[in-house]
C-alpha positions as a Markdown table, in Angstrom:
| # | Residue | x | y | z |
|---|---|---|---|---|
| 1 | Met | 51.4 | 22.3 | 1.5 |
| 2 | Leu | 51.8 | 18.5 | 1.3 |
| 3 | Thr | 53.4 | 17.4 | -1.9 |
| 4 | Ala | 55.8 | 15.0 | -3.5 |
| 5 | Arg | 57.6 | 17.8 | -5.2 |
| 6 | Asp | 60.8 | 18.3 | -3.2 |
| 7 | Ala | 63.0 | 20.4 | -5.5 |
| 8 | Val | 64.0 | 23.8 | -4.1 |
| 9 | Pro | 62.3 | 25.7 | -7.0 |
| 10 | Asp | 59.0 | 23.8 | -6.2 |
| 11 | Ile | 59.3 | 24.7 | -2.5 |
| 12 | Val | 59.9 | 28.3 | -3.3 |
| 13 | Lys | 56.9 | 28.4 | -5.7 |
| 14 | Gly | 54.7 | 26.8 | -3.1 |
| 15 | Leu | 55.7 | 29.3 | -0.4 |
| 16 | Asp | 55.5 | 32.2 | -2.8 |
| 17 | Ala | 52.0 | 31.1 | -3.9 |
| 18 | Gly | 50.8 | 31.5 | -0.3 |
| 19 | Ala | 51.6 | 28.3 | 1.6 |
| 20 | Asp | 52.4 | 28.8 | 5.3 |
| 21 | Asp | 54.4 | 25.6 | 5.3 |
| 22 | Tyr | 55.7 | 23.0 | 2.9 |
| 23 | Leu | 56.0 | 19.3 | 3.7 |
| 24 | Thr | 57.2 | 16.7 | 1.1 |
| 25 | Lys | 56.2 | 13.1 | 0.8 |
| 26 | Pro | 57.1 | 10.7 | 2.1 |
| 27 | Phe | 56.9 | 12.4 | 5.5 |
| 28 | Ser | 57.1 | 11.3 | 9.1 |
| 29 | Phe | 53.6 | 11.4 | 10.7 |
| 30 | Ala | 55.3 | 12.6 | 14.0 |
| 31 | Glu | 56.7 | 15.6 | 12.1 |
| 32 | Phe | 53.3 | 16.3 | 10.5 |
| 33 | Leu | 51.7 | 16.3 | 13.9 |
| 34 | Ala | 54.4 | 18.5 | 15.4 |
| 35 | Arg | 53.9 | 21.0 | 12.6 |
| 36 | Leu | 50.1 | 21.0 | 13.3 |
| 37 | Arg | 50.8 | 21.6 | 17.0 |
| 38 | Ala | 53.1 | 24.5 | 16.1 |
| 39 | Leu | 50.4 | 26.0 | 13.9 |
| 40 | Ala | 47.9 | 25.6 | 16.8 |
| 41 | Arg | 50.3 | 27.6 | 19.0 |
| 42 | Arg | 50.2 | 30.6 | 16.8 |
| 43 | Pro | 48.4 | 33.6 | 18.4 |
| 44 | Lys | 44.8 | 33.6 | 17.6 |
| 45 | Thr | 43.8 | 36.9 | 16.2 |
| 46 | Glu | 40.7 | 38.2 | 14.6 |
| 47 | Ala | 40.9 | 38.0 | 10.8 |
| 48 | Ser | 42.0 | 41.4 | 9.7 |
| 49 | Ala | 42.5 | 41.1 | 6.0 |
| 50 | Lys | 41.3 | 44.2 | 4.3 |
| 51 | Pro | 38.6 | 43.9 | 1.7 |
| 52 | Leu | 39.9 | 43.9 | -1.9 |
| 53 | Lys | 38.2 | 46.5 | -4.0 |
| 54 | Ile | 38.2 | 47.7 | -7.6 |
| 55 | Ala | 35.5 | 50.0 | -9.0 |
| 56 | Asn | 32.3 | 48.7 | -7.5 |
| 57 | Leu | 33.5 | 45.1 | -6.9 |
| 58 | Thr | 34.4 | 44.1 | -3.3 |
| 59 | Leu | 35.9 | 40.8 | -2.1 |
| 60 | Asn | 36.0 | 40.4 | 1.7 |
| 61 | Pro | 38.6 | 37.7 | 2.6 |
| 62 | Asn | 37.3 | 37.6 | 6.2 |
| 63 | Thr | 33.7 | 36.7 | 5.3 |
| 64 | Arg | 34.5 | 35.3 | 1.8 |
| 65 | Gln | 31.7 | 37.5 | 0.4 |
| 66 | Val | 31.9 | 39.1 | -3.0 |
| 67 | Ser | 29.6 | 41.9 | -4.2 |
| 68 | Arg | 29.4 | 44.2 | -7.2 |
| 69 | Ala | 27.4 | 47.4 | -7.1 |
| 70 | Gly | 25.9 | 46.3 | -3.8 |
| 71 | His | 24.6 | 42.9 | -5.0 |
| 72 | Glu | 26.1 | 39.8 | -3.5 |
| 73 | Leu | 27.7 | 37.4 | -6.0 |
| 74 | Lys | 27.4 | 33.6 | -5.4 |
| 75 | Leu | 30.8 | 32.1 | -6.3 |
| 76 | Thr | 31.9 | 28.5 | -6.2 |
| 77 | Pro | 35.1 | 27.9 | -4.1 |
| 78 | Thr | 37.2 | 27.7 | -7.3 |
| 79 | Glu | 35.7 | 30.9 | -8.7 |
| 80 | Tyr | 36.3 | 32.7 | -5.4 |
| 81 | Arg | 40.0 | 31.5 | -5.3 |
| 82 | Leu | 40.4 | 32.6 | -9.0 |
| 83 | Leu | 38.9 | 36.1 | -8.3 |
| 84 | Glu | 40.9 | 36.6 | -5.1 |
| 85 | Phe | 44.1 | 35.6 | -6.9 |
| 86 | Leu | 43.4 | 38.1 | -9.7 |
| 87 | Leu | 42.4 | 40.9 | -7.3 |
| 88 | Arg | 45.5 | 40.5 | -5.2 |
| 89 | Arg | 47.4 | 41.3 | -8.4 |
| 90 | Cys | 45.1 | 44.0 | -9.5 |
| 91 | Gly | 46.4 | 45.8 | -12.6 |
| 92 | Arg | 49.1 | 43.2 | -13.2 |
| 93 | Val | 48.7 | 40.4 | -15.7 |
| 94 | Ala | 49.1 | 36.9 | -14.3 |
| 95 | Ser | 50.3 | 34.1 | -16.5 |
| 96 | Arg | 48.1 | 31.1 | -17.1 |
| 97 | Gln | 50.6 | 28.9 | -15.4 |
| 98 | Ala | 50.7 | 31.1 | -12.3 |
| 99 | Ile | 46.9 | 31.2 | -12.1 |
| 100 | Val | 46.6 | 27.4 | -12.4 |
| 101 | Glu | 49.3 | 26.8 | -9.7 |
| 102 | Ala | 47.7 | 29.3 | -7.3 |
| 103 | Val | 44.1 | 28.2 | -7.8 |
| 104 | Trp | 44.4 | 24.5 | -8.3 |
| 105 | Gly | 47.8 | 23.7 | -6.8 |
| 106 | Leu | 51.3 | 22.8 | -8.0 |
| 107 | Asp | 50.5 | 19.2 | -8.6 |
| 108 | Ser | 47.3 | 19.9 | -10.6 |
| 109 | Asp | 46.8 | 18.5 | -14.1 |
| 110 | Val | 44.4 | 21.3 | -15.0 |
| 111 | Glu | 44.1 | 21.9 | -18.8 |
| 112 | Glu | 44.1 | 25.4 | -20.3 |
| 113 | Asn | 40.5 | 25.0 | -21.4 |
| 114 | Thr | 39.5 | 24.4 | -17.8 |
| 115 | Leu | 41.0 | 27.8 | -16.8 |
| 116 | Asp | 39.2 | 29.4 | -19.8 |
| 117 | Ala | 35.9 | 27.8 | -18.7 |
| 118 | Phe | 36.3 | 29.2 | -15.2 |
| 119 | Ile | 37.2 | 32.6 | -16.5 |
| 120 | Arg | 34.0 | 32.6 | -18.6 |
| 121 | Leu | 31.9 | 31.6 | -15.6 |
| 122 | Leu | 33.5 | 34.3 | -13.4 |
| 123 | Arg | 33.0 | 36.9 | -16.1 |
| 124 | Ala | 29.3 | 35.9 | -16.3 |
| 125 | Lys | 29.0 | 36.6 | -12.6 |
| 126 | Val | 31.3 | 39.6 | -12.2 |
| 127 | Asp | 31.0 | 41.5 | -15.5 |
| 128 | Gln | 27.6 | 40.6 | -16.8 |
| 129 | Asn | 25.1 | 43.5 | -16.8 |
| 130 | His | 27.9 | 46.0 | -16.1 |
| 131 | Lys | 29.2 | 48.4 | -18.7 |
| 132 | Leu | 32.7 | 48.5 | -17.0 |
| 133 | Lys | 34.3 | 45.1 | -17.5 |
| 134 | Leu | 36.9 | 44.2 | -14.9 |
| 135 | Ile | 38.3 | 40.8 | -16.0 |
| 136 | His | 40.6 | 41.2 | -19.0 |
| 137 | Thr | 42.5 | 38.8 | -21.2 |
| 138 | Ala | 46.2 | 39.2 | -22.1 |
| 139 | Arg | 46.1 | 37.3 | -25.3 |
| 140 | Gly | 48.6 | 34.4 | -25.4 |
| 141 | Tyr | 49.7 | 35.0 | -21.8 |
| 142 | Gly | 47.0 | 35.1 | -19.1 |
| 143 | Tyr | 44.5 | 37.3 | -17.4 |
| 144 | Cys | 44.2 | 40.3 | -15.1 |
| 145 | Val | 41.6 | 42.5 | -13.3 |
| 146 | Arg | 41.8 | 46.2 | -14.0 |
| 147 | Gln | 39.4 | 49.1 | -14.1 |
| 148 | Asp | 40.2 | 50.5 | -17.6 |
| 149 | Ser | 38.7 | 49.1 | -20.7 |
| 150 | Glu | 41.9 | 48.7 | -22.8 |
| 151 | Glu | 42.3 | 45.2 | -24.3 |
C-alpha cells in the first residue's frame, strides 16, 4: 500500500485490510525498489486459495471466476472485490466504512450512494432469478452475505 497516511491507526487498518506492505509518502525510491526486490524473492507457489462458497454461489480467488447455480457471473473488478470482501466475512455484517476502505482504499472519497449503487448492481447479478437471496442489508450499518432470509 502506498499512501500519505502515516499514523499508526492508518497503517494498522491498511495491513488489517489485506495489504502485504505499507509505504508512506514521501518515500525513497531506493526503498521502494528494495521492497519490490524483497517481494520478488518470496517463494513462488501455486495459488492455493480455497474457493469461497455459500449456498450455490462460488467465488474462486485463483481464477477470479464467480458462478451461481453453475452459471458464470460476469463481474466488474469492483463488483468482484466487493463480493469477495463480503464472502470472506460470510455471516458477519460489515460496516459501510469497512467495505469502502477494503474495496476502494483508505484514501478514497467514495460516497455512500456509490456503495449502494454497487450493491444494487451486485444483487442484480448474484440474487436476480434466485429465490434464496444472499446479499443482505443491515439497515443503518452495512451489508453482509448470508444464506438465511432474515432481514
